[in-house]
Structure formats: structure tokens, C-alpha cells
C-alpha positions in Angstrom: 117.7 -150.8 -0.4 115.2 -153.0 -2.2 113.8 -152.2 -5.6 110.4 -151.5 -4.0 112.0 -149.3 -1.4 113.8 -147.3 -4.1 110.5 -146.9 -6.1 108.8 -145.6 -2.9 111.7 -143.2 -2.4 111.3 -141.9 -6.0 107.6 -141.5 -5.5 108.3 -139.4 -2.4 110.5 -137.3 -4.6 107.6 -137.0 -7.1 105.3 -135.7 -4.4 108.0 -133.3 -3.2 108.5 -132.0 -6.7 104.8 -131.0 -6.9 105.2 -128.9 -3.8 108.5 -127.4 -4.8 107.0 -126.4 -8.2 104.6 -124.1 -6.4 106.9 -122.5 -3.8 107.4 -118.8 -4.2 110.7 -117.2 -5.2 111.1 -115.9 -1.7 110.6 -119.3 -0.1 113.2 -120.9 -2.3 115.7 -118.1 -1.7 115.2 -118.5 2.1 116.1 -122.1 1.8 119.2 -121.4 -0.2 120.5 -118.8 2.2 119.9 -121.1 5.1 121.8 -123.9 3.4 124.7 -121.5 2.8 124.8 -120.6 6.4 124.7 -124.2 7.3 127.7 -125.0 5.2 129.7 -122.3 7.0 128.7 -123.6 10.4 129.6 -127.1 9.4 133.1 -126.5 8.1 134.8 -128.7 10.7 132.4 -131.6 10.1 132.9 -131.3 6.3 136.7 -131.3 6.6 136.6 -134.3 9.0 134.4 -136.3 6.6 136.6 -135.4 3.7 139.7 -136.7 5.5 137.9 -140.1 5.8 137.7 -140.2 2.0 141.2 -139.0 1.3 143.0 -141.8 3.0 141.4 -144.6 0.9 141.6 -142.4 -2.2 145.4 -142.0 -1.7 145.7 -145.7 -1.5 143.8 -145.9 -4.9 146.4 -143.5 -6.3 149.2 -145.7 -5.0 147.7 -148.7 -6.6 147.2 -146.9 -9.9 143.4 -147.0 -9.7 143.0 -143.3 -9.4 145.0 -140.5 -11.1 146.7 -137.8 -9.1 144.7 -135.2 -10.9 141.4 -137.0 -9.9 142.6 -137.2 -6.4 143.1 -133.4 -6.3 139.5 -133.0 -7.2 138.4 -134.8 -4.1 140.2 -132.5 -1.7 138.1 -129.9 0.2 139.4 -127.0 2.2 138.0 -123.9 3.9 138.2 -121.8 0.7 136.3 -124.5 -1.3 133.6 -124.7 1.4 133.3 -120.9 1.4 132.9 -121.0 -2.4 130.1 -123.6 -2.0 128.3 -121.2 0.4 128.8 -118.3 -2.1 127.5 -120.5 -4.9 124.3 -121.1 -2.9 123.9 -117.4 -2.3 124.6 -116.5 -5.9 121.9 -118.9 -7.1 119.5 -117.2 -4.6 120.3 -113.9 -6.3 119.4 -115.2 -9.8 116.0 -114.6 -11.3 113.5 -117.3 -10.7 113.2 -119.4 -13.9 109.8 -120.7 -13.0 106.6 -119.0 -14.1 108.1 -116.9 -16.9 105.6 -116.3 -19.7 107.6 -117.2 -22.8 104.9 -116.6 -25.5 101.3 -115.5 -25.7 98.8 -116.1 -28.5 95.2 -114.9 -28.8 93.6 -117.9 -30.5 90.2 -116.3 -30.8 88.2 -113.7 -28.9 88.3 -114.5 -25.2 90.6 -117.5 -25.8 94.3 -116.8 -24.9 97.1 -119.3 -24.9 100.4 -118.8 -22.9 103.6 -120.8 -22.9 104.9 -120.7 -19.3 108.1 -122.1 -17.9 107.8 -124.8 -15.2 110.1 -127.3 -13.4 111.0 -130.6 -15.0 110.0 -132.6 -11.9 112.3 -135.3 -10.5 116.0 -135.3 -11.5 118.4 -138.1 -11.0 122.0 -136.7 -11.1 124.9 -139.1 -11.1 128.4 -137.7 -10.8 132.0 -138.6 -9.9 134.8 -137.0 -7.8 134.2 -133.4 -6.9 132.1 -133.3 -3.7 131.2 -129.6 -4.3 128.9 -130.8 -7.1 126.5 -132.1 -4.4 126.0 -128.5 -3.3 125.8 -127.0 -6.8 123.2 -129.4 -7.9 121.1 -129.1 -4.7 121.1 -125.3 -5.1 120.0 -125.4 -8.7 117.4 -128.0 -8.1 115.8 -126.0 -5.3 115.8 -122.7 -7.2 114.3 -124.4 -10.3 111.6 -126.2 -8.2 112.8 -129.7 -9.0 113.2 -132.6 -6.6 116.6 -134.2 -7.0 118.1 -137.7 -6.2 121.9 -137.5 -6.0 124.5 -140.2 -6.5 128.1 -139.1 -6.0 131.3 -141.1 -6.5 132.1 -143.8 -4.0 135.5 -142.3 -3.5 133.9 -139.3 -1.7 131.0 -141.0 0.0 131.6 -139.4 3.4 132.1 -135.9 2.0 128.9 -136.1 -0.1 126.9 -137.6 2.8 127.8 -134.8 5.3 127.1 -132.1 2.7 123.7 -133.6 2.0 123.0 -133.9 5.7 123.9 -130.3 6.4 121.7 -129.1 3.5 118.7 -131.1 4.6 119.2 -130.1 8.3 119.3 -126.4 7.2 116.1 -126.8 5.1 114.2 -128.8 7.7 113.4 -125.6 9.7 111.0 -124.5 7.0 107.5 -126.0 7.3 107.0 -125.5 3.5 110.0 -127.7 2.7 108.7 -131.0 1.4 110.1 -134.3 2.6 112.2 -136.0 -0.1 113.1 -132.9 -2.1 116.8 -133.7 -1.9 117.9 -137.3 -1.5 121.2 -139.2 -1.7 121.8 -142.7 -3.0 124.6 -144.9 -1.6 125.4 -147.6 -4.2 125.6 -148.2 -7.9 123.1 -151.0 -7.5 120.5 -148.5 -6.4 121.2 -146.4 -9.5 120.8 -149.4 -11.7 117.4 -150.2 -10.2 116.2 -146.6 -10.5 117.3 -146.4 -14.2 114.4 -148.7 -15.0 111.8 -146.5 -13.2 110.9 -144.2 -16.1 107.6 -143.3 -14.4 109.4 -141.9 -11.3 112.3 -140.0 -12.9 111.8 -137.2 -15.4 115.5 -136.5 -16.3 118.8 -138.2 -15.7 122.0 -136.1 -15.7 125.2 -138.2 -15.6 128.5 -136.4 -15.0 131.7 -138.3 -15.2 133.6 -140.7 -17.3 132.6 -141.7 -20.8 132.0 -145.2 -19.6 129.6 -144.0 -16.9 127.6 -141.9 -19.3 127.4 -144.6 -22.0 126.2 -147.0 -19.3 123.5 -144.7 -18.2 122.4 -144.0 -21.8 122.3 -147.7 -22.6 120.2 -148.7 -19.5 118.0 -145.8 -18.8 114.3 -145.7 -19.7 114.1 -142.0 -18.8 115.5 -139.1 -20.9 119.3 -138.5 -20.4 121.0 -135.1 -20.6 124.5 -136.4 -21.4 128.0 -135.1 -21.0 130.2 -137.9 -22.4 133.6 -136.4 -22.7 135.5 -133.1 -22.6 137.9 -133.4 -25.5 138.5 -129.6 -26.0 140.7 -128.1 -28.7 142.5 -124.8 -29.2 143.5 -123.9 -32.7 146.3 -121.4 -33.4 145.4 -119.9 -36.8 148.1 -118.5 -39.1 147.2 -114.9 -38.1 147.2 -115.7 -34.4 148.5 -113.0 -32.1 151.6 -114.4 -30.2 150.6 -112.9 -26.8 147.0 -114.1 -27.1 148.1 -117.5 -28.3 150.4 -118.0 -25.3 147.9 -116.9 -22.6 145.0 -118.9 -24.1 146.9 -122.1 -24.7 148.6 -122.1 -21.3 145.5 -121.2 -19.4 143.4 -123.8 -21.3 145.8 -126.6 -20.3 147.3 -125.9 -16.9 144.9 -123.5 -15.1 143.0 -126.7 -13.9 143.8 -129.7 -16.1 141.6 -132.2 -14.2 138.3 -130.8 -15.5 136.2 -131.3 -18.7 136.8 -127.8 -20.1 140.6 -128.1 -20.1 142.3 -128.3 -23.5 143.4 -131.8 -24.6 144.6 -131.1 -28.1 146.4 -128.1 -29.6 146.1 -127.6 -33.3 148.6 -125.4 -35.0 148.5 -123.9 -38.5 151.7 -124.8 -40.3 152.4 -121.1 -40.9 152.5 -120.3 -37.2 156.1 -119.3 -36.5 158.1 -122.2 -35.0 159.6 -119.8 -32.4 156.1 -119.1 -31.0 155.1 -122.7 -30.8 158.5 -123.6 -29.2 158.0 -120.9 -26.6 154.5 -122.1 -25.7 155.5 -125.8 -25.5 158.5 -125.0 -23.4 156.3 -123.1 -20.9 153.9 -126.0 -20.8 156.8 -128.5 -20.3 158.0 -126.4 -17.4 154.6 -127.0 -15.8 155.2 -130.8 -16.2 152.9 -131.2 -19.2 153.8 -134.3 -21.3 153.8 -133.5 -25.0 152.5 -136.0 -27.6 153.0 -134.7 -31.1 152.1 -135.7 -34.6 154.8 -136.6 -37.2 154.7 -133.2 -38.9 155.1 -131.4 -35.6 158.0 -133.7 -34.6 159.8 -133.0 -37.9 159.3 -129.2 -37.6 160.7 -129.2 -34.1 163.3 -131.9 -34.5 166.2 -129.5 -33.8 164.7 -128.2 -30.6 166.8 -129.8 -27.8 164.8 -128.2 -25.0 161.6 -130.1 -25.8 160.9 -133.7 -24.9 158.2 -135.1 -27.2 156.7 -138.5 -27.8 154.7 -139.6 -30.9 150.9 -139.1 -30.7 148.7 -142.0 -31.7 145.3 -142.2 -33.2 144.0 -142.9 -29.7 145.4 -139.7 -28.4 143.2 -137.6 -30.6 140.2 -139.4 -29.0 141.4 -139.2 -25.4 140.2 -136.9 -22.6 143.3 -136.9 -20.4 142.1 -134.6 -17.5 145.8 -134.6 -16.7 149.0 -132.8 -17.6 149.2 -134.4 -21.0 148.7 -132.6 -24.3 148.4 -133.8 -27.9 149.7 -131.4 -30.6 149.0 -131.5 -34.3 150.1 -129.3 -37.1 147.5 -128.7 -39.8 147.7 -127.2 -43.3 144.5 -125.2 -43.2 141.6 -123.9 -41.1 139.5 -126.4 -42.9 141.7 -129.3 -41.7 141.6 -128.0 -38.2 137.8 -127.9 -38.2 137.6 -131.3 -39.8 139.9 -132.7 -37.0 137.7 -131.2 -34.3 134.5 -132.5 -35.8 136.0 -135.9 -36.2 137.6 -136.3 -32.8 136.0 -133.7 -30.6 133.3 -134.4 -28.0 131.1 -131.4 -28.8 132.1 -129.7 -25.6 134.2 -126.5 -26.2 136.7 -125.5 -28.9 138.6 -122.3 -29.4 140.3 -120.4 -32.2 143.1 -117.9 -31.8 143.2 -115.5 -34.8 143.2 -111.9 -35.7 141.0 -112.6 -38.8 137.3 -112.0 -37.9 136.0 -113.8 -41.0 138.0 -116.9 -40.3 137.0 -116.8 -36.6 133.3 -116.6 -37.5 133.7 -119.4 -40.1 135.3 -121.6 -37.4 132.6 -120.9 -34.9 129.9 -121.6 -37.4 131.5 -124.8 -38.7 132.6 -126.5 -35.4 129.9 -128.7 -34.0 130.3 -128.0 -30.3 128.2 -126.6 -27.4 130.8 -123.8 -27.0 132.9 -122.1 -29.7 135.3 -119.4 -28.6 137.4 -116.8 -30.3 140.6 -115.7 -28.6 139.6 -117.1 -25.2 140.5 -120.1 -23.1 138.2 -123.1 -23.1 138.2 -122.9 -19.3 135.5 -120.2 -19.6 133.0 -122.9 -20.4 131.5 -123.1 -17.0 128.1 -122.3 -15.5 129.5 -120.0 -12.8 131.6 -118.1 -15.3 128.6 -117.8 -17.6 126.7 -116.1 -14.9 124.4 -119.1 -14.1 125.4 -119.1 -10.4 126.4 -122.8 -10.7 125.9 -125.6 -13.2 124.3 -129.1 -12.9 126.6 -130.3 -15.7 127.7 -129.6 -19.2 125.5 -131.1 -21.9 127.3 -132.2 -25.1 124.0 -133.6 -26.5 121.4 -131.7 -28.5 118.4 -131.7 -26.3 116.5 -128.8 -24.7 119.8 -127.7 -23.0 123.3 -127.5 -24.3 126.7 -126.5 -22.8 126.8 -125.5 -19.1 123.3 -126.3 -17.7 122.1 -123.8 -15.2 118.7 -122.9 -14.0 117.2 -122.4 -17.5 118.3 -125.9 -18.4 116.3 -127.3 -15.5 112.9 -126.0 -16.6 110.6 -126.9 -19.4 107.3 -125.3 -20.2 103.6 -125.9 -20.2 100.7 -124.3 -22.1 98.0 -122.5 -20.2 94.8 -121.8 -22.1 92.3 -119.2 -20.7 88.8 -119.5 -22.2 85.2 -118.5 -21.5 83.5 -121.9 -22.0 84.3 -122.4 -25.7 84.4 -125.7 -27.4 86.2 -126.5 -30.7 82.9 -127.0 -32.5 82.2 -123.3 -32.2 85.1 -122.6 -34.7 84.5 -125.4 -37.1 82.6 -124.4 -40.3 81.2 -121.2 -38.8 81.8 -117.4 -39.0 83.9 -117.7 -35.8 87.5 -117.8 -36.9 90.9 -118.2 -35.2 92.8 -115.0 -34.8 96.3 -116.4 -33.9 97.5 -113.0 -32.8 100.6 -112.5 -30.8 99.9 -111.1 -27.3 102.2 -108.3 -26.2 103.9 -109.6 -23.0 105.5 -106.3 -22.1 
């Protein structure tokens, strides 16, 4: 598509966003439930399209261009499709984030100011791999009253296309559904051209590799809600409970290693019993996890014949594997663990396992991340698990939204002022004064 054609497409989305912003909660929920039903009806079409993607993707794996873990993220089955439909329905059940009065102030007699939530407008969401993201983002955009332009990974073009088609077909039966509310781009070139259209796009949300996010940030004229990396840590403190340590570490690494909230580095206090660390690493190794350890860890476990370990490099601490690889480092103190996380982490999610509440709170206050957990797996950092219904992404930046971004992260606010014909001059140098009283919103 030409640049002019893309701008026109974005302008259509702009007009659609105005209509969407003023739909009722019932209307938006009707569309979401219809889309869920459409996904269930279209199972065979979705599976057939997914097979068209998996053949070339397997060839990419064979050539070393795609990791096996990334390949697994492309695969759709009946259970995943049912989960997509359930996600649509769960978003429909969530409270409408639009039109909420956040604050009220009586500026003066008969002059009331309200801060009210409203949609952002037009979203451009760029993502890789998982085709179910197409459904999650569409659901959240509709419920939050935003128009959305989607660009999925080229490795799942057919899957993304059929999912978008089914959603649009399901929504087309509603006469209040605006044209252009959900759109799909096909090429990277189209994305590059849209990045320069800051007057058409209100927010860009990139999900994927560090390289993708950095490219978007460098070339976009519109605001970017970024998720650059998922270098998540679990720290076993000296007072860590053995059973909790084992469950948290193993779950954080192997429950689903190909996602951004999986643990990439395990930090271990030097006073943690070697027997506990050995038991945990042996279980990870049985799950085919490759162990890359620091010099201190290697020395401490040198006599353990059951473990196969390779030296960790400086680059390992900075790497998001999204694979069955784990870096392990022994630290002398809680302070050293936090310093390591703040130096090498990606501000995504980090967890401490300890029975000491004071040390846990200090860790959670000191670690600079969107999610800080105590005695819990990093895998809980997810919009669905947080009760958001779904997520449009995980923000590791410090903007209006941080961590898993659900409906609340897709709205902003406007100020509504209700007067009775007043002008500012009435309050300048006269007996009329501003009250600035809080209005009870209950």
C-alpha cells in the first residue's frame, strides 16, 4: 500500500475511534460476545490457516532462523482457540473503563470540574509470534473504545489474517460498528510509513524482540508504550524456605520458558544450603535446562557430578533467552542481588524467596521493575492472571501504564467543566473567589 493509502487508512481509524468512544457498554459487550462465538465457529478455518504458517516456520527452525521455543508459540490448537473465545468473554464481563469520574472539584459556585476517563484514540500495535495476541488486543481495544491497527509477525501471517477476518465478520452485523475500527497491516514497510504519521496514531505498542522495540522507539513520532525485554530474576535469600524455593524457581523457568515473564537469571545467597541449590538445579536439568553459572557457583558445586554446567559470561546476564537456558549467580548479600537486578534487569518482573518480611519489603522497594514479587513465580506477571481479562502487552517503561497493560492502560482522561456562563474576569480582583472544594463522588 502507498504512503497516501496508509494515511487514509489511519484517518479511517481516527473516524472509527470517535464512534467507538461513544458506544455504550452494552454495545461493546455485544460485539465481544459475537466475536467469541465467531472464533468458535471458525475453528477449522483457523487451524487450516495456522498449518499454512507452521510449514515455513519449521523450515526456519531447520535453518536456525527461528528457535524451537519460538516455533511452539506459533502453534494453535482447539484448546488455544477456545481460550481466545473465553478471553473475549472475560473482557466483556469486565467493568467499562470509559466514562469513569476520577475526580471532582468545585472551582467556584456553579462551576464544577470533573476528570473523566476516555479512550486514547488510535492504537498501532506491533507484535511477533503468538497469533492469539491478535484476539487479545482486538478485545481490549473494543472494550476500551479505541480503534486499533495491528501488525503481527510475518511467520504467522495466515493465522493473524484469518483471526482478524473472523472478528471483523462477527462485528459487521452490528450497524453501530464503525468501519476501520480493527485493521491489519501486512508488511514491515507499511509499519515504517505509519511510524511517521504522528497526527494519525495516538499510541504505539510494540511487543517482541529488543531490536523491534528499539527500532520503533527510534523511528516513531508518536508516543511508544514499550516492552523491550523480559530479563526476569528470582533471588533465593538466605532465609528462603526450601519447598517455596523449589516451586517458585522451577515454575518460573519451565512452566512456559518462551515468554517474557519466565525467569532468565537465578540469584542465590551464598548461605543458601548447597543441597537445596543442587536439588533445584538437578530438577531443572532433568527438564533439559542448560545451566550457565558464575565462577563462585561453579566452585561451590565443583564436586557435584550430576550437574552439567558451563561458565556464564557478562552477556548472559543481559540476555533474554526465552528458552531452556538459565544463568545462575551466587551473591554475598541482599544488596548485591538488588544491585545485579537493577544493573542487568529489564524492569519487567523480579521475585524474592525469603521468610524475612523486612528483607522482602526492602527488596520490593529497591528493585526498579514493573512487578516485584515475594515468594511467587514471575510467571504471575500476566494481564489475565492479574484479572485484566487479557493484556495488550507488558510495559517496562514509566509512562501512564506499567506492567501488564489491560483496559485501564488503554484509557486516558479529559477534564469536563460545567459552568453557568462564567468568565475568568469574574474571579480576578473581585469578591468572587475560587473554592477548590473536593466534590464527593459517592
